[in-house]
C-alpha positions as CSV (number, residue, x, y, z in Angstrom):
1,M,0.0,0.0,0.0
2,T,1.4,3.5,-1.0
3,A,1.3,6.7,1.0
4,A,-1.4,8.0,-1.4
5,R,-3.6,5.0,-0.8
6,A,-3.1,5.5,3.0
7,E,-4.1,9.1,2.6
8,G,-7.3,8.1,0.9
9,L,-8.5,6.0,3.9
10,P,-11.7,7.1,5.7
11,S,-10.9,9.1,8.9
12,E,-12.6,6.6,11.2
13,S,-10.8,3.8,9.6
14,R,-7.6,5.7,10.0
15,A,-8.3,6.4,13.6
16,G,-9.3,2.9,14.4
17,S,-6.3,1.3,12.7
18,T,-3.5,3.7,13.6
19,S,-1.6,1.1,15.5
20,T,-1.9,-1.4,12.6
21,V,-0.7,1.2,10.1
22,M,2.2,2.3,12.3
23,S,3.3,-1.3,12.7
24,S,3.0,-1.9,8.9
25,F,4.6,1.2,7.6
26,T,7.9,2.6,8.8
27,S,8.7,5.2,6.2
28,S,9.2,8.7,7.5
29,A,6.6,10.1,5.1
30,V,3.8,7.9,6.4
31,L,4.6,8.7,10.0
32,R,4.7,12.4,9.4
33,L,1.3,12.2,7.7
34,L,-0.3,10.2,10.6
35,S,1.3,12.6,13.2
36,A,-0.3,15.6,11.4
37,Q,-3.7,13.9,11.4
38,L,-3.6,13.1,15.1
39,A,-2.4,16.6,15.9
40,A,-5.4,18.0,14.0
41,E,-7.8,15.8,15.9
42,I,-6.3,16.8,19.2
43,A,-6.6,20.4,18.3
44,E,-10.2,20.0,17.4
45,L,-11.0,18.2,20.7
46,R,-9.1,20.9,22.6
47,M,-11.2,23.6,21.0
48,R,-14.4,21.7,21.8
49,L,-13.2,21.2,25.4
50,A,-12.4,24.9,25.7
51,G,-15.9,25.8,24.5
52,L,-17.5,23.4,27.1
53,V,-15.4,24.8,29.9
54,A,-16.4,28.3,28.9
55,K,-20.1,27.3,28.9
56,H,-19.8,25.6,32.3
57,E,-18.1,28.6,33.8
58,H,-20.8,30.8,32.5
59,V,-23.6,28.6,33.9
60,Q,-21.8,28.2,37.2
61,S,-21.3,31.9,37.6
62,K,-25.0,32.5,37.1
63,L,-25.8,29.6,39.6
64,D,-23.4,31.1,42.1
65,S,-25.1,34.5,41.8
66,I,-28.5,33.1,42.8
67,I,-29.3,33.8,46.5
68,Y,-32.0,31.5,47.8
69,P,-34.6,33.4,49.9
70,V,-34.2,31.0,52.8
71,L,-30.4,31.8,52.9
72,Q,-31.2,35.5,53.1
73,L,-32.8,35.1,56.5
74,P,-30.7,36.3,59.5
75,P,-29.1,33.4,61.4
76,E,-31.2,34.1,64.4
77,I,-34.4,33.6,62.4
78,T,-33.1,30.4,60.8
79,A,-32.1,29.1,64.3
80,E,-35.7,29.8,65.6
81,I,-37.1,27.9,62.6
82,F,-34.9,25.0,63.4
83,M,-36.1,24.9,67.0
84,R,-39.8,25.2,66.0
85,C,-39.4,22.4,63.5
86,S,-37.9,20.0,66.0
87,P,-40.0,16.7,66.4
88,D,-42.7,17.2,69.0
89,R,-42.5,14.8,71.9
90,E,-46.3,14.3,72.2
91,R,-47.4,14.7,68.6
92,D,-44.7,12.4,67.1
93,A,-44.4,9.9,69.9
94,Q,-44.0,6.9,67.5
95,I,-41.1,8.4,65.6
96,M,-39.6,10.4,68.4
97,Y,-36.6,8.3,69.1
98,K,-34.9,8.3,65.7
99,A,-36.4,11.7,64.6
100,E,-35.0,13.7,67.5
101,M,-31.5,12.2,67.1
102,L,-31.3,12.6,63.3
103,F,-33.0,16.0,63.0
104,P,-30.0,18.3,63.7
105,L,-27.7,16.1,61.7
106,R,-29.9,16.4,58.7
107,L,-30.1,20.2,59.1
108,A,-26.3,20.4,59.3
109,S,-26.0,18.4,56.1
110,V,-28.0,20.7,53.8
111,C,-25.4,23.4,53.2
112,R,-22.5,25.3,54.8
113,D,-24.7,28.1,56.1
114,W,-27.2,25.8,57.7
115,R,-24.4,23.7,59.2
116,A,-23.0,26.9,60.9
117,V,-26.4,27.8,62.2
118,A,-27.1,24.2,63.5
119,L,-23.7,24.0,65.3
120,S,-24.4,27.3,67.0
121,T,-27.9,26.4,68.1
122,P,-27.5,24.3,71.3
123,R,-31.2,23.7,71.8
124,I,-31.7,21.5,68.8
125,W,-29.1,19.0,70.0
126,G,-30.7,18.5,73.4
127,S,-33.0,15.6,72.6
128,M,-31.2,12.2,72.9
129,N,-32.1,8.6,73.2
130,I,-29.0,6.8,74.6
131,C,-28.7,3.0,75.1
132,L,-26.9,2.4,78.3
133,N,-23.8,0.4,77.3
134,S,-20.1,1.0,77.1
135,S,-20.0,2.0,73.4
136,T,-22.3,5.0,73.6
137,H,-20.5,7.4,75.9
138,L,-18.3,9.0,73.2
139,D,-21.2,10.0,71.0
140,F,-23.0,11.1,74.1
141,Q,-20.2,13.4,75.2
142,R,-19.8,14.9,71.7
143,R,-23.5,15.7,71.6
144,L,-23.6,17.2,75.1
145,A,-20.7,19.5,74.0
146,L,-23.0,20.9,71.3
147,C,-25.8,21.3,73.8
148,G,-23.9,23.7,76.0
149,D,-26.3,24.8,78.7
150,A,-29.5,24.1,76.7
151,P,-32.3,22.1,78.4
152,L,-32.0,18.4,77.9
153,S,-34.6,15.8,76.9
154,L,-33.0,12.4,77.6
155,E,-34.0,8.8,77.3
156,L,-31.4,6.6,79.0
157,C,-32.6,3.1,78.3
158,Y,-31.3,-0.5,78.2
159,N,-31.4,-2.6,75.1
160,F,-32.4,-5.8,76.8
161,R,-31.3,-7.8,73.8
162,C,-27.7,-7.0,74.9
163,R,-26.0,-8.5,77.8
164,L,-26.7,-6.5,81.0
165,D,-23.3,-7.2,82.5
166,I,-21.6,-4.9,80.0
167,P,-20.2,-1.8,81.9
168,H,-22.5,1.1,81.3
169,I,-21.5,3.6,84.0
170,F,-20.1,6.1,81.5
171,P,-23.2,7.4,79.8
172,L,-25.3,7.4,83.0
173,A,-22.6,9.2,85.0
174,I,-22.2,11.7,82.1
175,A,-25.9,12.4,82.2
176,I,-25.9,12.9,85.9
177,D,-23.0,15.5,85.5
178,H,-25.5,17.5,83.5
179,C,-28.5,17.0,85.7
180,R,-29.1,20.8,86.2
181,N,-30.0,20.9,82.5
182,W,-32.5,18.1,82.6
183,E,-35.9,19.1,81.3
184,T,-37.6,15.8,80.5
185,V,-35.9,12.6,81.5
186,K,-36.7,8.9,81.0
187,I,-34.2,6.7,82.8
188,D,-33.9,2.9,83.4
189,L,-32.2,1.9,86.6
190,M,-30.9,-1.5,87.5
191,G,-30.4,-2.1,91.2
192,R,-26.6,-1.5,90.8
193,D,-27.4,1.9,89.2
194,V,-29.2,3.4,92.1
195,P,-26.1,4.5,94.1
196,L,-25.1,6.6,91.1
197,L,-28.1,8.9,91.8
198,N,-26.3,10.0,95.0
199,Q,-24.2,12.2,92.6
200,V,-27.3,14.2,91.8
201,K,-26.7,17.2,94.1
202,G,-28.8,20.3,94.6
203,S,-31.7,21.5,92.6
204,L,-33.0,20.3,89.3
205,P,-34.4,23.7,88.2
206,L,-35.6,22.7,84.7
207,L,-37.0,19.2,85.3
208,H,-40.8,19.1,84.7
209,E,-41.3,15.5,83.4
210,L,-39.7,12.4,84.8
211,H,-40.0,8.7,83.9
212,V,-38.2,6.2,86.1
213,S,-38.1,2.5,85.6
214,V,-36.5,0.4,88.4
215,Y,-35.3,-3.1,87.5
216,G,-33.8,-5.6,90.0
217,V,-33.5,-5.2,93.8
218,S,-33.9,-1.7,95.0
219,A,-35.6,0.0,97.9
220,G,-36.0,3.3,96.2
221,V,-34.0,6.2,94.6
222,G,-33.6,8.3,97.8
223,D,-33.4,12.1,97.6
224,A,-32.2,12.4,94.0
225,F,-35.3,14.0,92.7
226,G,-36.5,15.7,95.8
227,D,-35.5,19.2,94.8
228,A,-37.2,19.8,91.4
229,P,-39.4,22.8,91.7
230,R,-41.0,22.5,88.2
231,L,-41.6,18.7,88.3
232,R,-45.3,18.1,87.5
233,N,-45.4,14.8,85.6
234,L,-44.0,11.6,87.1
235,T,-44.1,8.0,85.7
236,L,-42.9,5.3,88.0
237,T,-42.4,1.7,86.7
238,I,-41.3,-1.0,89.2
239,L,-40.3,-4.5,88.0
240,D,-39.0,-5.8,91.3
241,T,-42.3,-5.7,93.1
242,G,-41.0,-7.2,96.3
243,A,-38.4,-4.6,97.2
244,Y,-39.7,-1.1,96.2
245,T,-41.5,1.1,98.5
246,I,-42.9,4.6,97.8
247,S,-41.7,5.9,101.2
248,A,-38.1,5.2,100.2
249,T,-38.2,7.8,97.4
250,H,-38.5,11.5,98.2
251,F,-40.3,12.9,95.1
252,P,-41.9,16.4,95.5
253,W,-45.3,14.7,95.7
254,E,-47.2,17.8,96.8
255,Q,-46.6,19.6,93.5
256,L,-47.3,16.7,91.1
257,T,-50.3,17.1,88.8
258,T,-49.9,13.9,86.7
259,F,-48.8,10.4,87.9
260,N,-48.5,7.1,86.1
261,G,-47.6,4.0,88.2
262,D,-47.0,0.5,87.1
263,G,-46.0,-2.3,89.4
264,L,-46.8,-0.6,92.7
265,S,-48.3,-2.4,95.7
266,V,-51.8,-1.8,96.9
267,E,-50.4,0.3,99.7
268,G,-48.1,2.2,97.3
269,C,-51.0,3.2,95.1
270,F,-52.9,4.5,98.1
271,N,-49.9,6.4,99.4
272,V,-49.4,8.1,96.1
273,L,-52.9,9.5,96.3
274,R,-52.3,10.5,99.9
275,L,-49.0,12.2,99.2
276,A,-49.8,13.8,95.9
277,S,-52.9,15.8,96.9
278,Q,-52.7,18.1,93.8
279,L,-53.0,15.4,91.2
280,S,-55.3,16.2,88.3
281,S,-54.6,12.9,86.4
282,C,-53.6,9.5,87.7
283,T,-53.1,6.1,86.2
284,F,-52.4,2.8,88.1
285,S,-51.6,-0.5,86.3
286,G,-49.7,-3.6,87.1
287,W,-51.3,-3.8,90.6
288,F,-50.0,-6.4,93.0
289,G,-50.8,-7.3,96.6
290,I,-54.0,-8.1,98.3
291,D,-57.2,-6.1,98.8
292,D,-56.8,-5.8,102.6
293,G,-53.5,-4.0,102.1
294,L,-55.3,-0.6,102.1
295,P,-55.2,1.5,105.2
296,S,-58.6,2.2,106.7
297,V,-58.5,5.9,105.7
298,S,-60.7,7.8,103.2
299,L,-59.2,10.3,100.8
300,H,-61.0,13.4,99.5
301,L,-59.1,14.7,96.4
302,P,-60.8,17.8,95.0
303,N,-58.3,18.3,92.1
304,L,-58.4,14.8,90.5
305,R,-60.2,15.0,87.2
306,S,-58.9,11.8,85.4
307,L,-58.4,8.4,87.0
308,R,-57.4,5.2,85.2
309,L,-57.3,2.0,87.2
310,M,-56.0,-0.6,84.6
311,N,-55.4,-4.3,84.3
312,H,-57.1,-5.7,87.4
313,E,-60.6,-5.9,88.6
314,R,-59.6,-5.2,92.2
315,F,-59.1,-1.6,91.3
316,G,-62.9,-1.2,91.3
317,W,-62.9,-2.0,95.0
318,F,-60.2,0.6,95.4
319,L,-62.8,3.4,94.8
320,G,-64.4,2.6,98.2
321,S,-61.7,4.7,99.9
322,L,-62.0,7.7,97.6
323,T,-64.1,10.8,97.1
324,L,-63.4,12.7,93.9
325,P,-65.9,15.6,93.5
326,H,-64.4,16.9,90.2
327,L,-63.8,13.6,88.5
328,E,-64.6,13.8,84.7
329,D,-62.7,10.9,83.2
330,L,-62.8,7.4,84.7
331,H,-61.5,4.1,83.2
332,I,-61.9,1.1,85.4
333,S,-62.1,-2.7,85.4
334,I,-65.3,-3.9,87.1
335,L,-67.1,-7.1,88.1
336,P,-70.8,-7.5,88.7
337,R,-70.4,-7.5,92.5
338,Q,-68.5,-4.1,92.2
339,V,-71.3,-2.2,90.5
340,S,-73.0,-1.3,93.7
341,P,-69.8,0.1,95.4
342,F,-69.1,1.9,92.1
343,C,-72.5,3.6,92.2
344,D,-71.9,4.5,95.9
345,F,-68.6,6.1,94.9
346,I,-70.3,8.2,92.2
347,C,-73.0,9.3,94.6
348,R,-70.6,10.1,97.3
349,S,-68.3,12.1,95.0
350,A,-71.3,13.9,93.4
351,C,-69.1,14.3,90.3
352,S,-70.2,15.2,86.8
353,L,-68.5,12.3,85.0
354,R,-68.1,12.9,81.2
355,T,-66.0,9.9,80.0
356,L,-66.4,6.3,81.3
357,G,-64.3,3.4,80.2
358,L,-65.4,-0.1,81.4
359,R,-63.5,-3.4,81.2
360,T,-64.8,-6.7,82.6
361,S,-64.0,-10.4,82.5
362,S,-67.6,-11.5,82.9
363,S,-71.0,-10.6,81.6
364,L,-73.1,-7.9,83.4
365,S,-76.8,-8.7,83.6
366,P,-79.2,-6.1,82.2
367,E,-80.3,-5.2,85.7
368,I,-76.8,-4.5,86.9
369,L,-75.8,-2.7,83.7
370,L,-79.0,-0.5,84.0
371,Q,-78.0,0.3,87.6
372,L,-74.5,1.3,86.4
373,W,-75.8,3.5,83.5
374,E,-78.3,5.2,85.8
375,A,-75.5,6.2,88.1
376,V,-73.7,8.3,85.5
377,P,-76.4,10.4,83.7
378,T,-73.8,13.1,82.8
379,V,-71.6,10.8,80.7
380,T,-71.0,12.0,77.1
381,H,-68.5,9.3,76.0
382,I,-68.3,5.6,76.8
383,D,-65.6,3.0,75.9
384,V,-66.5,-0.6,76.7
385,S,-64.8,-3.9,76.4
386,P,-65.3,-6.8,75.6
387,S,-67.8,-6.7,72.9
388,I,-70.3,-8.9,74.8
389,F,-71.2,-5.6,76.4
390,C,-72.6,-4.5,73.0
391,D,-76.0,-6.3,72.9
392,Q,-76.7,-5.5,76.5
393,M,-75.8,-1.9,76.1
394,T,-77.6,-1.3,72.8
395,R,-80.8,-2.9,74.0
396,L,-80.9,-0.6,77.1
397,L,-80.1,2.5,75.1
398,W,-82.7,1.6,72.5
399,E,-85.5,0.7,75.0
400,K,-84.8,3.6,77.4
401,S,-84.5,6.9,75.7
402,N,-83.9,8.7,79.0
403,L,-80.8,6.6,79.8
404,L,-77.5,8.4,79.3
405,P,-79.3,11.4,77.8
406,R,-76.1,13.3,77.0
407,L,-74.3,10.5,75.3
408,E,-72.5,11.7,72.1
409,S,-70.0,8.9,71.3
410,A,-69.5,5.3,72.1
411,I,-66.6,2.8,71.4
412,V,-66.9,-1.0,71.7
413,N,-63.7,-2.9,71.7
414,G,-62.8,-6.6,72.3
415,R,-61.9,-9.9,70.7
416,R,-64.5,-12.5,69.8
417,L,-65.9,-14.4,72.7
418,P,-66.8,-18.2,72.6
419,N,-70.4,-18.9,71.5
420,Y,-71.3,-15.3,71.1
421,A,-73.0,-13.9,68.0
422,M,-73.6,-10.1,68.0
423,D,-77.2,-8.9,67.2
424,H,-76.4,-6.3,64.5
425,Q,-80.1,-5.5,63.9
426,L,-80.3,-4.5,67.6
427,L,-77.4,-2.2,67.0
428,V,-79.1,-0.7,63.9
429,N,-82.3,0.0,65.9
430,M,-80.4,1.7,68.7
431,L,-78.4,4.0,66.4
432,R,-81.6,4.9,64.6
433,S,-83.3,5.8,67.9
434,R,-80.4,8.0,68.8
435,Q,-79.3,9.4,65.5
436,H,-80.2,13.0,66.6
437,S,-78.0,13.0,69.7
438,L,-75.3,10.3,69.1
439,R,-72.5,11.8,66.9
440,S,-70.2,8.8,66.6
441,F,-70.2,5.0,67.2
442,S,-67.2,2.7,66.7
443,L,-67.2,-1.1,66.9
444,F,-63.8,-2.7,66.8
445,A,-64.4,-6.4,67.3
446,S,-64.2,-9.5,65.2
447,E,-68.0,-9.9,65.5
448,S,-68.5,-6.9,63.2
449,S,-67.0,-8.8,60.3
450,N,-70.0,-11.1,60.2
451,I,-72.5,-8.3,59.6
452,S,-75.0,-8.9,56.8
453,A,-75.3,-6.8,53.7
454,R,-78.7,-5.6,54.8
455,N,-77.4,-4.3,58.1
456,V,-74.5,-2.6,56.3
457,S,-77.0,-0.9,54.1
458,Q,-79.0,0.3,57.1
459,L,-75.9,1.6,58.8
460,I,-74.8,3.5,55.7
461,S,-78.2,5.1,55.6
462,I,-77.8,6.2,59.3
463,S,-74.3,7.5,58.7
464,K,-75.6,9.8,55.9
465,T,-77.6,11.6,58.5
466,G,-74.4,12.9,60.0
467,M,-73.4,10.1,62.5
468,D,-69.8,8.9,62.2
469,I,-69.8,5.1,62.2
470,Q,-66.7,3.0,62.2
471,M,-66.6,-0.8,62.0
472,D,-64.3,-3.6,61.3
473,V,-65.8,-5.2,58.2
474,T,-64.3,-7.0,55.2
475,V,-64.5,-3.8,53.2
476,P,-63.8,-0.7,55.3
477,F,-67.0,0.8,56.4
478,Q,-66.0,4.3,55.5
479,A,-65.2,3.2,52.0
480,L,-68.7,1.8,51.7
481,V,-70.2,5.1,53.0
482,S,-68.2,7.1,50.4
483,R,-69.7,5.0,47.6
């Protein structure tokens, strides 16, 4: 092949076979020709690259000149927005743990300006959920350094899937070193942890909500939380029921307005009500002990508006020692033999009860249930379980229009009971008779899945008059209504 023939090759063919040509032809003329061709291609690519670089610089300069409105805000306003957008502890309870920990990290990752604002805003770093083990203290220390003197919302909890013999003193001790900044605290204490609380010295000026769970052998947590002038909300969970006594812990009982207790003894429950005379809301669950453990003393509590006695029927008997003139919300487990003492309690208290929740492990006869309903004429909302209540309740409400005259909403909960078939037509009749006063009715029980198409049609007709009806049926009831 001559140089002329090589010159006549297509450009792509020349480019793709350069190495072959160079290995086949060694004359200086051919090499000079190929070198010139490659130089031309390189020059062309350089010109194209220069053009692209120029276009990129032009676009980037315009992009850099854009000032986003949010970045024009003063840092103080941005910091205030950060704090107001922090996860709400009550509203977002289900996502609180991860959301509170990740929130400031996500803000700091948006841009350089937001990172500077986030790092200089201690308040957004103060919500932490820390697992008590030996590997968490370094992260805990770093985060506390960012908090400065900001109020702290801490959850110091065990991961019980891990071994409990792993040393964990570091994060707990670090938290106690910052106790003056505690605002809301949830803390798990093993028996061996309790001595650490002796390091809590002086006042806890910011603490207004406290959750303490005690595991293992412990007689109490002493004076650690005795000087907390703002403490109003206390939750106490005891898992070693044989060792804990209320008298061994010096909480500021007289200023508490909300108390939740789980695992307390009979005497402990009674002592809480005796010591915390300003309570407006109280819940007891996980009761243990015997009925005769109560002192023969009656308590008159004028401030208590909400009382929940959960998980055990003996709490119904507990009411015999109480007079609660301003009680509005009561949830209680009750047996047939306790209805009469319950009615005596309502009469003695002369309270205007608005919400009544009832749980029972046995059926209440129509006579006993009528006695119970007649004792609470001011109730506007009832929540009953199990669903065996439903037929008895609906028949009374249908036949006696003057029963529970202020009733606006009702909820029936409970799993299916053996040999029990709900009378859905009776339910329809009751709702029709009360459709001008009853605003909502909810039935959450497996019995509702057996409802007939005719009854569903009747309920849909009632719902179109304005009553909110919710039921567990094969097709969601609300979807049927919307059709």
